[in-house]
N, C-alpha and C positions, 0 to 999 in steps of 0.2 A: 612424826611428827609435833610441833607446838600445841600446849593449850590455847585452844578458840574460846575467845572471852565473847562473851553477850553481857553489853549494857545499854543504858539509853542516850539514846542521840545528847548530843551537847549541838548549842546554837556553833562554836568553833568545827563544828563534821560539817558543817554545809559543803564545801567543796569538796569533798571524797566522796561523800551521799549524795553530790551530786552527776559529778561522774559516773557512778555505777549507775544511777538513774537514765543516763544518759547514756550506759551501754542497751539498757532494753529498752529505752525509748526507739535506738537508732533500729533493733529489729523488730518494733513494729512499724517502724516507717518504710522500711524497704518493705514490708511485706505487703503493707494494707498503707500503702501511700495516696490510695484512692478515699483516704478518713481521714491518716490524719495530716496537719501539716507540719512543715519541716518549723517547729520554731521550739525555743527552752522551755521542759517540760517542768521546771521547775524555779521559780523565783524564789531568794531569799524570801522576800517578804513572806511568801507560800508556808515555806520552810517551816519558819520560826513561830507562822499562826500553827500553822500543826502543833509542836513542842508545844506550844502554850495552852492549848487546849484538851482539858484531861478528858475525853471523849476520843483522843489521838494516842494509840501507843506509838511508840516510835523506837528502834532499837536497831543497830549496827553489831556483827561479829568483828574480833578484833582477831589478827594472826598476826605475828611477830610487833607488834604496833603499829599494825596498818589494818585500816578498814578493809573487810572484805567482802563486806553481806554488809545490806541493810532489808527491815521489816519496818508496812508501817499500817496501821490497822485503826481501824476507828468504830467505837461499842455506835450499834447502830440501832435505836428504837423503831419498832414496827407496831403502828394503834392499831389494835382493835377493829375491822373498818366490814361491812358485809360480810363475805364468808371467810374472810381471814381472819385468825388469830393473834393476841399481841405473845409479839416475841421479840428478844433480844438477841441480838445479832453481833460479832466480829468481823465485819467486812479488809480482810488485807488487799488495803488498798495499790499497794507495791512490796514485792520481794522482792531481791537479786542478790545473787551472789559474783564474783568478780569473776569475767570469762578462766580467769588462768585458776583458778580454784574451786570448779565446778568441781562436783562429784568425791567433797574430803567431807561431806558431814553438816558443813555449815550452813548449808539452808532449810537444812532437817532441825538444829540448833536453835534459827530463828523463829520456824515454826513451833517447835516444843517450847519456847520461850512466850507467844504467840498466845497459844493452848491454856498454860497454866496460868494468863489474866483471866483470860474468856471461864474457866473453872473457879476460880475465886470472887471474879463478880456476875456470879448465875446468871453466865450467858446461854443461848438454847442452842447455837449450831458456831461452826468461823465457818463463810464464805469468801467468796473470789470468785473474780472473772480471767476464762484464759480464752486466748485464741485459740481454732480450729489451727491454725498453723505451726503453733507451737507444742511441737510432740513432746519435745523433750521436757516441757514446764508438767505436759500431760502426766507423760511418766511420774515424776517426780511426787506429784499430787496424790495420783495413783499410788504412788508406794507410801504416802503418809498416811492411808488410811480415807483420803477424802471421796467421795462420789457425783457421780454427776446430777446436779437433783433437774439440770433442767439444758436445751439446746436452743439454738436462736438460729433459724435460717433464712437466707435473701438472696433474692433474684437481683441482679448489678442491670440496669436499664442504663445506664448512663456511664 
């Protein structure tokens, strides 16, 4: 297999990143149409704003000159308040590997890049949300060494 390159996202990566974000969004829309609207999940303006935000970390994985994965994470500062301590977290907003390239180590490389940034920036933890229906993602995050921090339950009424 060819070498996978991980680099910072660029403005001209929008179309390929948008394609990947749509793959994940479609999965969410199909499984939780009661929550998600059928809308564009990534607007160019929001993409550019994220690229220009120093707290937003945006990387792509490239294989054979094609973007095959992406990760977007944001540094968030949790202020000390009440019973909670001050913390700095790196929150993964979005991570996606093209469906055609799953299980080739691409997601792991993207996560390792984010982890490297977190360590460099004295981050307390890396966090993300995952839907219970997304068993593949849950298994992937577990293999990376992430642990379940909390669970959110629901009782649908309508």
